[in-house]
N, C-alpha and C positions, 0 to 999 in steps of 0.2 A: 494403294496400288497393290496388286496382288504378287505374291512372290513363289516360289519353289525352288527345293530344297537339291541342288544338283552338283555336279564334278565341275571343277575348273576347266578342263577340256571341252567338256558340255557346253558351259556358258559362253566359250570362245566360238563354240560352233553354231549356237542359239541366234550371235551376234551377225555369224557370217550368214546364216540361213536369212534372218530378218531383213539384214539389208541387202543382202541379193533378190530377193522378191522384189524389193523398195526400187532396188537402179538393175536394169538389166545390163549397164555397162561394164559390170562388176564380172572378173572369172576368178577362177582359182587354178595355179596350176604348182607340181613340185612331185613327189615320186612319192606314189601308191596313194593319192588323195582320190583316187575315181571310187578307190575299197576303204575311205573312210581314213585315209593318212597318217602319219607315224602314230599317233598316240591319241585319235578316234574324234579331233575337232573336225574334222569332215565327214563324219559318220554320215550316209544318208543324201549327201547331197547331187551326186552323181544322178542318183535317182528322180531328184526333184528337177536341176536343172538342166541335165541330159550331160554329155562329156564332151560336147563345145564349150562348155561353160567350166568343168569341173575336168581340168586335161594332167593325164597321167604322162610324166617325164619318166627320162631318165634318170642316171647319175652325171647331171650336165647343171652344174649349178653356176655355171658364170652365164652359159646360154639362158638359164632361166632369167636370171635379174636384168641381163642384155636385154630379150624382150620386155621384163616390165618396165626398163626404159621407153625401149620405143612405144610400146604397144602406149604409155602412160603422156608422152609428147603428144601422141597422134589421140586423145582424147577420153582412152578406154583406162580402166581401175580395174589394174591386176593384183593379185595376190597373189605370194611367192610361199608356200611353206617348205624351208632351205629343209628342215629335219634335226636337224643339231645346230647352235650357235657358231661353233667348231667351224665350218664350212663359209661362214665369212668373210676365212682369209682366202680360199678357191675363187668366192666370187667378187672379192674385193678389189676392183676394180672399176668392176660394174655399178657397185653398189656406190663406193665412196668417191669415186671420179665422175663414173654417169649420171646415176640418181640425182646424187648432189650438186653438181656442176652444171650438168650442159645447158641449163636455162641459162644459167649466168653469161658460161662462157659464149653461148650460141646469140645470146640475143630474145632470149624467146620468153614474150610475156604472155606464158599458158599456165592454167595450174596442170600440178603433176602429180597425181593420184596413184599410189603405189602404196603397197604395205609390206613391208618383206618378214615372215616369222622367221624367228631365230631363236629357240629353246635357247635355254643356258642352265645351266648348273649341274650338278651331282644327282647321281637316281640310283644309287644301291651300286656301282662298281664298273659304272659303263667305258671306262676308262679315262684317259688322259686325250683322247680325238673328240671325246663326244661327250665330254662334263664343263665344258674352259665357258667361263665368261667372258664375252666378248663386249661386253653392252659399251664399255670406253672409246671401242672404236669410233663410234655412233658421236658419241660427245667430241671428238676430237676435230672431225671431220666436218667443217660448217654445211650444213645446205639438207641436214636430216634431222625428225622430232625422231625422241626416245622413248619408249616407253616401257615401264615392268612393273606389270601387275603383281600384286602379291595373296591375291583372295579371289572366291570366282564370282563376285559382284565387280568386280571392277577387271574381272578379266574381258565380261560383257562390256563392260560399259568403255571400258579405252576401246576395245575392238572397234565397236560401234563410231568411237571420237575418230579413231585411224582410217576406217570405211568412206569416213565422211573429210578427211582432212585433205586440203587441196595440195598438200608437199609431199614428200614422199618419208614413210613414218620406219621404222626397225620397231616390231612389236614380241620384243623379248618376252614370251611367256618362261615361266619356271619350271624347269622337269621336275626336281623336289616336289614342288605342290599339285602336280597335272593330276591328282587322284585325290588329292584337300574336295570338301563340297560345303557350302555356303548357300544360303538362303538370297538366290538371286531376283532381282525384280524382271517381271514380264510381258511389263509395259514396252513397246516397239521403241518408245522414241526417249527411252532410258539413254543415258551417258553420261558417263565419266569426261569432265574437260580437260582437253593433255594439257599438261601446264600447272596443275593445281595437287599441292602436297595435300596429307591427312594429315590431321593432329589426331593418332588413334588413343594414344594417353595423356590427358595435360600432367603436369607435374613441376617443380620449382625448382629440385636441386639443381639437374643438370640434361641437359637434350640429346636424347640418343638418332641421331637422324639415317635411317635406314632404308631400307625399300627391299621388294622380292621376296625370298625365303629367310632373309633375317626378320624381318616384320616379326611373323610368330613371334620367334625367336626373343626379339628382345621384348616385346609383349610379356612373356613369362619372365625371361629376366626381373623386367620392373617389377613386376607384380613379386617375386621373393626380397628386391630388394625396400618395400613399399613397408615390410616386418620389419627392416634395421633402422628404419628411420630417414632412406635415401630416397626422394619423392622423385624418379624421374618422368621426364616428359619422350614421347615415344613419337617421332616424324616418321611415316610413309611419302616417301619422296613420290612416288607412283611414274612419275617423268623425272628423267634424267635432262631431257632438251625437249623444250625449255625448261629451265629447274627454277620450284617456285624460291625464289631468293625471299621473298617479300615473307614467306611462311618461315624459314630460317632462320634468318637474321634477326624477326622479333622472338624468335624462339629464344635464341641464344642470348639475345640482350637481355629478356627476364632472366635466366637461368646463370648465366654470366661463365656459365659449361660446357663442352660438346664435346662429344664423340661422333663418328662415323664409322657403321658398321654394313660390312657386304660382303657376300658369298663369291667378289672377285678375289684376284692377287693383291694383296696389302701393296706391294711396290708397283707404282705408275698408276693406282688401280684409282678408279673414280672417287676415294677418299681422300686423295691427296689432292685433287683438281679442290673437291669441295672443301677439305680445309685451310687450304692457300686464302682461297676468296672470305672465308670468313675473320681470318686473319688480318688480311688486309682491307676488309670495309669494316669491321668491329675492334678492331684491335684492344680497344680503352675499355670495353663493354665484358673484357674476357678475366677472370679473375684464376684462370689456368691455361695449358696448353691444349689445343686440340686433340682430342689424342683421335687413332687410327686403329678398327681391327681388321683381316680379312683373313684370306687363304695365308696359308704357309709359301713358299715362295718355290715350288720343287710342280716334279708334274704328277696331276693325281694317281695315286693307286687304281687300277684294276680291283678291287677288294674292297666290300662294301666298309668294314671296320675299319682300315687305313686311311680310306678315303673320308671318313667320320672324322678322325684326328687330324684331316688337313684346313677344314674348314671351322670358322665361328661357332662355338656350340653356347648354348645358354651359360652355362658357367663360367664359360671365358668372357661370354657380354659383362655377367654379373661382377666376375672379378675386374676387368676394366673401370668400370661404373666405382665401384666404391676407392680404386687409385685415385679416379678424377674427383671424385666427390672429398677425399682426403689432401687434394691441395689446396 
C-alpha cells in the first residue's frame, strides 16, 4: 500500500474527496467550505464538485444541522463542518434530538447518513468559546456515534468510515493536531473501523486510556516512565461511541491499574464514565483506584501560555502515572 506524508486536516480532506468521487449523494455545507473551510480540510472541493455539492452557509449552525437531519432521512448523505465544537450548543436541538432520535420517535426504518464535523480543543489562545471539548455530549445522548482521531492516518480512515456509516456521526477533529503530519495510506479503500481502539504502546505496569490530543503526550510520558521502570500501556480509544470496552477491560485486567487522560474538563468529562465502568465491570482485577486527568475546571484563557497550563501536560501525565504505580 502506498503512503504519502500529509497534514491531519489534509488527510480529512483526502477522505472527503475520495468518498465524494465514489458517492454522488454526499454533499458538504458550512461556513467557508467553498473556499477551503476553516482549516483547509475542504480545500479544492468546490472546484471539483461544484457549489451544488459544496455549499457555503452563513452563521447558521442550527439550520445546517436541521438540514442535515432532513436530507439524511430523505436518503442523501450530508456533511456539515461547524468550525468549532463549541457551536454544538447552538445546534444542540437539531443534533442531539433530531439526528439522534427522530428515527426512533417516528418509526422510520431508514439509514441516516450524516457527518457533523466538530473540531475540539485548544489551538494557541482561541479563547473559551472556540476551544471547548464537547465530545462528552455525544456520549450522553443515545443515537449518535462519536469519533476523535489522534493522527493523520486515523483522520482519513475514520472520516471514510463516518461517510459510509448508516448512522449519524459526530467527527471531532482535534484543533491542536490540525497541522501535525503523518504517513497516510493512499488506498481509497483504507478505513479505520468505528469502535476499534488501538494499543499504541504495550505495557505491563498500568494502562493509560486516552484519545485525541492526549495520545502523543501520553506516549511521550510513557517513554519517560520506561526509564524509571514503569512500563505503561497506552490505548488510543479513537471512538467514544461505541467505545472498545473489550480492549480497555482486557488491558486493565492485565496491568491492574488504569488512568484516563483527556483534554476535556475533568469534572463530568468522558473519563468519569470510563472510570466508573471499569470499576463496575472489573473491580476485583484492580489494585488501585482508577485515576483521571483532564483540563482544569475554569474557562480557558485567550492566551496560549495560560491555556497550556489548563490542560494536561506530558509532565502531569507522567506524575499521575508515578502516583498510580506507587499504590
